[in-house]
N, C-alpha and C positions, 0 to 999 in steps of 0.2 A: 324484420319478419319477411320483407320482400313483397313486391306487388303481386296482384292477382294473376296476371298473365305469366309472370316468371314462375310462380308456384305451380300453376297449371302445367306449364311445359316440363318442369322438373318431375312432376307427378307422372306425366305421360311417358317420359324417358324411363323412369323406374318401372312402370307397368310393362313397357315393352321388353325390359331386361329381366322380367320375372321377379323383380324386387317388390312384392305386393305390399308388405308392411310399410316400406318407405314411401310408396305411392300413396297409400291411405293417409300417412302423416302429412304429406304435401297438400293433398286435396282438403284435408281438415283445416290446415292453416289458411288455405285460400278461401274457404267458406267463411272463416272468422273475419277476414279483412274485406270480403266482397260486398258490393252494394247493388250492382247491376243484376236484375232478376234473370235475364237471359243467360248471362255468363255463369251465374250460380247454378242454373238448371243443367248446363253442360257439365259442371264440376260434380254435381250430385249424381248425374248419370254415369260419369267416369268412376266415381267412388262406389257406385252400385256394382259396376263390373268387378272392382277389386273384391268387394264383399262376396260376390258369387264365387270368385276363385278361392276365397278363404272358407267357403261353405257356411258363411254367416248369413243365412237366408232371410232372417228377420230384418236385419239392417239393410240388406240388398233391396228388399221390397220397399222399405221405408224411403231410402234415397231415390229409388226410381219413381215413387209416388210424388216426391217433391219436385222432380223434373217434369212430370206429367202435369202437375198443377199449373206450371208456367206455360207449357205447350202440350195440349191434349193430343196433338198429332205427332209427338216425338216418338218415332217408330223404334229407335234403339232402346229408349227408356221403357216403352211398352213391352218389348220382347224380353228385356231383362227382368221386369217385374213378373212377367208370365213364367219365366224360368224359376224365379225364387218362390213364387206361389205354388208352383207344381211340386217343388221339393218340400214345401211346408204342408202338402196334402190338400191344399185349397184348389181343387181341380176346376170347379165351376168358375171361380174368379180368374184363374189362369186362362181358361178357355175364352172368356170375354176379351182379355187383353190380346191374345193371338188372333182372335176374330177381327179385331180392329186393325191389327197389323196386316192381315190378309186383305182387308177392304182397301187399305192405302196402297199396298203393293200386291195386287191379285196374282202376279206371275212368279212371285218368290216361292221357290220350291221348299225352302226350309219352313216358311210359315204354313204352307199348305200341308206338309207332312206332320208338323206339330199339331195343327188343327184336327187332322184326321185321327192322330194317335190319342190326343186328349179326349176327343169325342167318344172314342171306343172305351177308354178307361172310365169316363163318367157313366156311360151306359152300364158297364159291368158293375160299377159301384152302386148305382141305383138299384140294379137287379138284386144285388146281394142285400142291400139295406131293406128294400121292401119285402124280400122273402124272409129275412131275419125278423123284421118287425112283425110280420104276420105269424111266423112260427112262435115267437115269444108270447104274443097276445093269445094265440091258440092254447099254449101251455097254461097260461094264467087262467083262462076261461075254464079249462077242465079242472084245475086245482081249486078254483073258487066255487065251483058247482058242488053243493053239499049232496046232491042226489046222484052225482056221477059214480059209476062203478069203481070199486077199489083198485082193480087191475089197471084201469085207464088212468087213474090218478097217479099210481106208482110209475107207470110208463111215462106219463107227462113229466113227472119229477126227475126221472132219469134222463129224459131228453134235454131238460134244462141244464144238467151237468155237462152234456156234450156241447150245448150252445155256449155255456160260460167259458169254455176253453178257446173259443174264437173271440178275438178282440171286439169285433162288431157285435157279436151276440152278447158278450158280457156287458158292453155299454148299453145295449137296448134293455137288458134285464134291469140294469141299474137305473136307467132313465124312466122306466115304466113302474117305479115304486116297487121294484123287485125285492129289495132288502126287507121291506115291511112284510111282504107276502112270505118270504123265506122264514122270517121270524115266527109268523103264524104257523108255518109247517112244523117248526121246531116245537112250538107250544103244544102240538097235538100229542107229543110224547111217543108216537108210533115210530119204531126203530127205522123202518124203510123211509119214512118221510123225513126224519131227523137226519139220517145219513145223506139223503139226496140234497137236502137244504145245505148242510155243512159242506158237502163236496162242491156244490154250485158256488158257494161263497169262496171256496178255495180257488176255483177257476177264475172268479171275478177279481181276486186279489193278486193273482200271479202276474208279476212283471209290470204292475201299474201302481205307482206310489200314491197318486192322488186318490184313486178309488179305494186302495187298501186303507188309507187314513180315514176316509169318509166312512167306510164300513166299520172300522174299529170304534169310531165315535158314535155311530148309529146303534151298533149292537151293545157296546160296552165291554171292557175287558172282563169284568166280573161275570157277565152273562156267558161269555165264551168259556171261562174257567168252570162255571157251573155245568155246562154241557159236557166238558171233558171229564168232570168228576163223577159222572154216572157209572153205574156198575154194568158197563157193556163194552167189551173189548173193541168192537168195530167202531162204535161212536167215539170212544176215547182216542183211537188211532186216527180217525178222520179229523177230529178237532185238533189233534196234535199237528196234522198236516196243514190245517188252516193257519195255525199259529206260525208254522214254518214258512208258509207262503207269504204271510204278512211280514215276518221278520226279513225275509229275502228281499221283498220289494222295498222295505223301508231302509235297508242297509246297502243298497247298490244294485239290486236286481232289475231296476227300472232305468233304461237308457234313453228315455224320451227327453226331448228338449222342450221344456215348458215355457221358455221365453220369459216374458214379464211376470207370469204367474209362478215362477220358480220360488220366489220368496214366500209365497203362501203355501207351497207344497213341500219344500225341502226340509223344514224343521220337524223331524220325526222323533227328536230326543225324548220328549215327554211321554209319547206313546210307548216307546221302547222301554223306558224306565218303569212305566206303569205295568207293562207286561211282565218284566223281570220280577218286580215286587209281588205281583199276583201269583206267579209260578212258585216263588219261594214260600208264599203263604200256603199254597196247596200242599207242599211237601209234607208238612206235619199236621195237616188239618184232618180231624177225625171223620168229617163228613165226606171226604174224598175217597172214592173206591180204590182198590189196588191197581186197577188198570189206569185210572186217571193219574195216580201217584207215579206210576212207571213212566207215563208220557210226559209228565211235568219234569221228572228227573232227566229224561231223554232230551227234552228241549234245552234244559240248562247245560247238559253235557255237550250238546252239539253247538250251542251258540254263545256260551260264556267264555270258555278258554280261547285263546288265539289260535287261528288255523295254522299260523307259521310263526316261529320265533323271530322272524325278521320284522314282524309288525311290532311297533313300539308300544302302542296303547293296550294295556291290560287292565284298564280301570274297571271293566265289568267283573273281572275275577276278584279284585280287591273289594268291590261293592258286595259281591255275593258272599265272600268270606265274612265281611262285617255284619251283613244282615241275614245270612242264611246258613252259616256253617253249623251252628248248634242244631238247627232243624234237620240238617242232613245227618248229623251224628245221632240224632234221636231215632231216625229210620234204622241206622246200623244197629242200635241197641235194642230194637224190638225183639221180644221172645214170644213167638206165636202161641206157645203152649201156656203162657201166663194170661190171666184175665186182663181186660181193659187195654188191649193193644190196638195199634192202628191197622186198618185193613191193608193187606199186602198180597202180592202174587209171589210165586216161587222165585221170580227174578228181581224183585224190588231191592233187596238188600245188596245184591251184587251190583246192580246199576248204581246204587248210592256209593258203594266202594270205588267203582270206576270213576264216578264224578269227583270224589274226594281226591283221587290220584291225579286226575287232569287238572284240578284247581291247584294242587300243591306243585305240580310240574310246571305250571304256568307262571309261578312266582319268579321274580328276577334277582332278588338280593337276600342276604341273610336276615335283615330286620323283618322282611315280609314273611320269611319262613318261620322265624322266631314267634311272630304274632300268631301264625297258624297253629304252631305247636302249643303256645300258651292257651289259646282258646280251647284246644282239645284237652289239655291238662286240667284246666279249670272245670271243664264239663265232666271229666271222669271223676275228679275229686268231689264234685257236687253230688254225684250219684252213689258213691261208696258209703254205705251205712251198715255197720255191723248189726244193727237192730232191725234192719229191713233187707232180707235176702233178695227180694225181687228187685230192689233198686241196685244192689250190688251186682246182681246177675246182668242187669241192663248195662252196667259199666263194663263188665267182662265182655259182653257181646259187642259193645261199641269198639273195644280194643280189637276184637276179631275182625270187625269191619275195616278198621284202619290197617290191620295187617294184610288184608286182601287188597287194599288200595295203596296209600303212601306208606310202604312197609317200614321205612326208617322212623316215621312218627309213632306207629304202633309199637315198634321194637323198643323205642326209648321209653314209652309208657310202661311196657311190661318189666323193664329193668328198674322201675321205681321201687323204692323200699316197700315191701309188704304185698305187692301185687302178685308176684309168683307164689309167695307163701299162701296167700288167700286162694289162689287157683288150686294149689295142692290140697288145701283144706276142703274146698268145694268138691273135689273129686271123691272125697270120702262121705259126702252128704248122703242122706237117705233118699232125698228127692231125686227122681229120675232126671228132671229138667236141669237141675244144678250140675249133675255129672255130664249130661250131654253138652251143655254150653261150654263148660270148662275144658272138656276133652277137645272140642272143636277149636277153642282158643289155643290150646297146647299144639294142636296140629298146625294151625296157621303160624304160630310163633317159630316153628322149626323149618320155615321155608328156606332160609339161607344156611349154608353149611356151618358157618361159625356159630350160629345159634343152635344148630342141630347137635354140635359137639357138646354144648352145655347141657342140653336135655338128655343126650345119651347117658351122661354121667348122673343126672339128677332125676330124669323123668321116665326112663325106660322101665325101670322096676315098677313105678307107679302105674304105667299103662298096662304092663303085663299083669299086674295085680287086678286091675279093673277087668281086663279081658277074661281072666280065669274065674273071678268071683261073681261077676254080674250074670244074672239070668236074662236080662233084658237085651234082646237082639239089637235094638237101636243103639244102645250104649256100647255093646260088644263090638259092633262093626266100626264105630268111631274110634274106639281104642285100637282096633286092628289097623285102621288107616294110619294112626299115629305111629304104630310100630312099622308099618310099610314104609312110611316116609323116612323114618330114621334108618331103616334097613337099606335104603337106596342112596344114602348120603354120598357114597363113592361114585355115583353115576354109573357109566358103563365100563369103568375100570375094573377089570376082573380081579386085580390084586388088592383092591380096597374094599372088599366085602365087609360090612359091619357085623353081620350075624354069621353063625356057623353054617357050614355046607348043608344045603337042603332046607334051611329055615325059610328062606324067601319063597321057595316053591310051595311050601306048606301054607304060608300066608296067602299066596296067590290062589291056591286051590280053594281056600275058604272064601276069598273074595268072589271067585267065579261061581261058587255054590250060591252065595247070596244074590249075585247078579241074575242068575237064572231062575230064582224063586219068585214067581208072580204073586205069591201070597204076601210078600213083604212090600211095604209102601214104597212109592217111587223115590221119596227123599232118602230113605235108607239105602235103597239099591244104588242111588247116586253116589253114596259114600264108598260103595264097593268099586265103582269106576275110579274114584279118587285114589283108592288104594292101589289099583292096578296101574294107574298113571305113574306112580313111583316105582312099583315093583318091576315094570316092563323095561327098566334100565338093564335088568339082568337078562341075558340072552336065553337062558334056560326057561325063564318065565314067559318071555314073548313067544318062544317056539311052542311051548305047551298051549298058550292062549290061542294062537291062530289055528291050532289043531282042534280046538273046542268050538265047533260050529254053533252050538246052542248059545254059548257065551258071546260069540261075535254078533250073532243076530239079535240077542237081547240088548247088547250095547248099542247097536245101530237103531233099534226101535226106540230106545231111550233118547238117543241123539235127535230123533225126529219128533219127540214129544214137545209139549208146550214149555216144559221146564228147560230153559236154555242155559242155566247156570253150569251145566255139565260139559258145555262145548269145549272149554279149555282142557279139561281132563281127558275127554275123548281124543282131542287133537294131539295131546301129549302121548297117549297110548299108540296112536297111529304113526306118529313120528318115530317113536321108539321101535315099533315093529318093522318099519320099513327102513330103519337106519338112515333117515334122510337129514339128520342134524349135521352141522358142520364138524368136520374132524380135522384136527391138526395133522399136517403131513409129518410123518416120522422119518427123519433123515438118519440112515443107518450109522453114520459116523458119530452124530450127536448122541444117539442111543448108547453106543459103545462107551463114549466119553462119560455119559451120565452114570452108567453101570460102574465104570472104573472109579468114579468119585463118590460112589455109593449114594447117588441121588435116586429118588423114586422115578421109575419109568412105567407109564401106563401100559397095561397088557390087554390085548384084544382077546375076547372070548372066542373059542373055536366056532361057536354057532353064530358069530357075527361076520363070517366070511361070505363072499358074494353068492355062492350057490344056495346057502341057507336063506339069505335075504330074498333072492328071486323066488324061492319056494313059498316064503311067507307072503310076498306080494300076490302070487297066484291064488293063495288061499283067501286072502282078503277080497280080491276081485270076485271070486266065486261066491263069497258070502254076501255080496251086494254093497260093498263099501262106497261105490260111486254114487248111488242114489242117496245114501246117507249123507255124503259130503255135499251133494247138491242141495239138500234140505238145510244143512248147517250153514251154508253160505248165505241163505236167505234170511238168517236171524237179524234182529235189529242191531244197528251199528254200535249201540251203547254196550251190548253184551258181546258182540263179535268184535273184540278189540283188534288193533293192528297186529299184535303179537300172535293172536289166534289165527288171523288171516294168513300171516306168514307161514305158520305151521301147516295149515291146510294146503297152501300153495306148494310147500315142500313135498307133502304126501302125494298130491296130484302129479308132480314131476317124477316121483319115484314110480308111480303106477304107469305112467306113459312111456317108461324107458324102453319096453319091448314093443316094437311096431305091431305085433300080433294082438296086443291087448288094447290098442287104441280104438278099434271098432267097438269093443265092449264099453269103453269109457264114453264114447259118443252116444251109443244107444241108450245109456242110462242117464243122459243129461249132463255129462261131465264137461262138454265143450261150452255150453251156456254158463255153467257154474263158474268156470275159470275167468270169464270176462270181468266181473266185478273185482276179483282178486288181483287181476293184472292192472286195474285202473286205480285202486285205492289200497292204502296200507303202507308198510315200511318199504324202503327201496329194495331190500333183499327179497321181500315177499313178492313185490310186483315183478321183479326180474325172474324169480322162480316160476311164477304163474305164466308170465309171457313166454318163457322157455317151454313150459308144458303145452301152451297154446300152439307154439311153433311146431312142436313134434306132431300134434294132432292135425294142424292145418296143412302140413307138408304132404300128407298122404290121404286126406279125406275130401269128400265132395263138400265145398263150403256151404251149399244150400242145405245139406243134411246135418252137418256138424254145428252150424250156426244159423238156424233158420231165420227168415225175415230180415229185418234191418240190423240184427245183431252182428252180421258178418262185417259190416262197415266199422263197428266198434273194435273189431279184432285188429284192424290194420295198424292203428297207432302203437299198441304194445309191441307188435312185431317189428315196426320200424325202429323203435327205441332199442331193440336188441342189436341193431346194426352198429351201435356206438362202438368206437374203438376201445372203450373201457371194458367192454364185455369179453368173455372168453371166445376163442376161435370156434368152439363147437356151437355156442349160442349164435354167433354171426352166421355160421354155415346153415344151421337149421332155420334161422329167420329168413335167409335168402331162399331156401328151398320152399318154405311156406308162401313167401311173396310170389315166387315163380308160379306156384299152383294157383294163387289168387289172380295174378295178372293174366293167366291163360283162361280165366273163367268168364269174365265180363268186362265191358268197357267202363261201367260204373266203378268197378273195383280198381281198374287201372287209373282212373281219374283220382280216386281216393288215395291211392299209393303216391301219386305225383303230388297231390295237395299236402300230404304229410311230410313233404321234403325228403323223400327217400332216395331220389335220383343221385344226389352227390355222393351218398354213402355207397350205393350200388356201383357207381362208376369208379369210386376209389378201390373197391374190392376187385374190380376187373384188372387192377395192376398188382394184386396180391401175389406174393411168391408162393403161397400154399396152393398147390394145384387144385384141390377140391373146392376151396373157397372161390378161387378165380373162375372155375367152371360154373359153380352155382350162380355167381354174380352175372356171368355172361348169359346163362340160360334165362335168368330173371329179366335181363335187358332185352333178350330176344322176344320174350312175351310182352314186354312193355312198348316196343317200337311201333306197334300198330296204333298207339295213341297219338293223336295229332300234336299234342303238347311236347311229347318226347321227340317226334320228328322235327319240330321247330328247333329244338336244342341242337340237333345234328346239322341243321341248315345254317346255324349261326357261325360267323367267322371268328377266328381268334382262339380256337380250342383244338385239342387233338382227339376229340371223341371218335370221329370217323376214322382217323388214322389208326387208332388203337384197334377198332373192329377189323380193319383190313389186315393188320399185322397179326392179330389173333387167329385169323383164317390160315395163316402160314405156320402155325404151331404144329407139333407132331401128335398131340393128344386128339384122337378122333372125336371124342365127345365135345371137347372145347371147340373144335373146328365146326362141328354140326351146329352148335349154338351161335357162334360168331357169323358163320356163312348164312345161317337162317335169318339172323337179324339184318345182315347186309342185303339179302334178297328181298326182304319185306320193305326195307327203307328205300331201296332203289326202285321198287315197284310203286311205292306210294308217292315218292318225291323224285321226279325226273332230274332235278338239278343236282341231286346227290350223285348221279352217274358220272357227271363231268367232274364234280368236286373230288370224287374218289380217285380220279387219275392224277390229281394235283397234290394230294396229301402225302404221297410217298412214291418214290421212283420204282418201288418193287411191286407195284400193283399188278402189272402184266404177268410177272413171274408167278405171283401168288394165285392169280386167277387161273393160269394154266395148270398149276399144281392141283387146284380144286377140281378142274374139269377132267384131269387124268387120275383122280383119286380112286383107290381100290374099293373104298367104302361107297356103296351106291347112294347113301343119304348125303354124304359130303359132295359127291360128284353132281348129284341132282341140284343141290343148292348153288354150286358153282355155275352150272349151265343156265339156271334161272337168272342169275346175275348178268350173264352174257346176253340173254334175251332182253332183260330190262335195259341194258346199255344200247342194244340195237333199236329199242323203241324210244330212246331219249330224244330231246329236242336239239341236241348238238349234232349237226350234220357230219362233222369231222370224226367224231368218236367211232361210229359204226365202221367207217372206212379204215380207221387205224386197227380195229379189231380184225376185220376181214383180211387186211394185208399182213397180219401177224400169223404165227403158228396156230392161232385159235381156229382158223378155217380148217386146217388139216385135222385138228382134234375133233371138230364138229362132224367132219365128213366121215372119219373112222367110226365114231360112235353112232352117227345117224344111219350108216350103211349096215350096222350090225343086225343080226336076226333078232326077232322079238324074243325076249327072255323075261319071264315073270319076275325073276329076282332083280333085274336091272332095267325094268320097263320104263320107270319114271325118268332116269337120265336119257334113255334112248329117245323117248318122246320129246323131251326138252331140247335135245340136240337137233332133231328133225324140225321142231318149231323155229329154232334159230336159223336153220338153212332156208326154210320157206320165207322167213322175214327178210333175209339177205337177198333172196331172189326177187321178192316184191319191191325191194328198194333199188334193184338193178345193180347190186354190188357183185353178184355172181350170176352166171347163166346156167340154165339146166343142161345136163349132159344128154345129148341125143345120140342114140346108137344108130349106125348105118342100116338102111333098109335092106 
């Protein structure tokens, strides 16, 4: 094992070499064999220094304490413990240690500076603690006073919410028996008090695992579920947020180091399981309101499936399927028109379908998918009863829910013997509700073209029959949507029309008529939008639709309503009208080849050409599409799926194509609405939204387009557009927008640098494409006023400065203006760069002379400013070299020129250079004879 002294020396060598782990190992071995207390104290002190390097502050403080126990005046151990205690937040104890250090060595500047700094931090902390304590106590006093005015109580409750969002405030509320008081506020049943209490609890649980677990156990999961179950949308949403804060804290949202207490805090498995079971219980509980049910489903949708397929653990999904799949299916099967149904909102069943889709998509292998399908199959079979039409109807509606979620599962069920026949029979039922549910199921079953072809041969006549014979508008419109869907099976291919010429226009006209009729209930009008979502594949239909201002405004109003189930259909219509879906490039040679071999070739409708699309976009903007999109983006994530987000992003990009329209988009809140679309969703959707942001950001005032802190959120999506995987136009527009941002404020420049944009911008300065290279250079020109960027140019071993100098020698005037501007700012801010510039290329003098003689006054002015900066540099030889060259003659000619408003800036700069040269004694003033 080796003796004590040898192990200590080895440890010291490892420490000096930066091999901290090996040093700790040697010191630990030495401690095990050591007997002498004084020697052990030194080794503990050394190991404490190692732990400080490793940022293991608990062990660093512990080892330093062991050294101090042997020698209370061990100044190194005292200061190391002080450093460790400061990092652990124990400022008062750290202050005592450094105070002892300063007493032993009163002239040590490091000790005195640390003493002063810690003293200031302790004073600030005490001030915060006392002020927070008094504020919390004051709030409690007001809330506990039964005679206090209602307004003051509500104000105090809201102030508690603000306090709970600060860590110190949340801790004081918790320590002062705050949870019990908040529970009393909830028991009052008053909406304002309940909301304030729940929101305060959310603040207390955010990012603090120990406190979150304590609150869960003090309140009880059942109590929280009962609060969320009330028939109040705001309270249900607030409680959902509380559950989410608790879940985030228990699953990794808390980054605190609990030290020895970690074992008491980290096991949150039981609480998470209890929450999951309670939420599943809520799903099919009759006592739960529609709002509460929606939020329970939302929480399951957000937290059960894996965020990424790279995560291996999907046990929560399997657990949910085993314990809750039948309960979710029960939601899908509810028919509101029948008696004894669960309370629901307009969105409940769609949220349930989306959850089913996410669960099925999260499964990893065929046996798991087979189990999912078997549970669904057993559930449907258990509900089909020829003697009980209500139960059978529940089964059909459950299949509808599956068709809107995991389509393959629902499609397989519809194919089972007897299901389709039963649906056809129900269409002929005398009961309105039977016909409605069955027609809706038929509509959902024809989602995929292969299935649509089956129904075209088997169900079109049935739907036409229902449409003609029924007098009930609600059934009529559903049958019409089925026909619309089947009529659009060919998509936008003009040659694949399913129905006769003019039929789709007639169907669309009827849909628009229903959409514009305020006498019809919202749910029925929603189906009119569903019909148009299919019919607008036809260019004639979309052209007629955008000309119908009343229909457009009616659709936008419905999109802004509480019923968010229509968002997908509205998004489909807008994508169709703006033609912003992906189109395969038609290669003429392959088209001719396909025609020769008698293969089908898709045909473009005449009204799908560019001028028609532009006209439709203008009509949509005039009708207020942007404000409708802004409202749609704010919908709950469980309704606003990634696919819907992608479609909205595509629409925004189409709207922002014409620079003249971008001001209108910004004025109606389009800039703010694009940010969440650029940050979340599919890769294609985020790219489209980022591109739309780039178009807007390139020509808008950032403060107006993205008010407040939102502007900093825009930088990341723009930087991602610089990737070489993106199109050249996306790279170009991202550079233009970042140029605009970089010229606006230092904070934005810092943010751009932090997002690692500089390597990409520098890369594009080498680009062969002239416009991209110019845009990158302009962006760099605006960024060089940042100190961090200047530091990169000061570093040796790169060609950054050389590139700028060479770009100044290019023939493109705009490129020269940007490159010379950057060089002028750099040489003004960092005098060392003046000398470095002369060493990076032998052509520097020639390029500088060309700039100073340039016909463009902007280029010339920048060149002369660079000369002035070089005259002001710290290198004594450089100004002499300049004046001895032809630069002096150039300066003299320009400086002696008469004042000229068009070229005044370069004339003034040349005169400033001559004055500086005279002050330095490099030239003498010319005196004319008397």
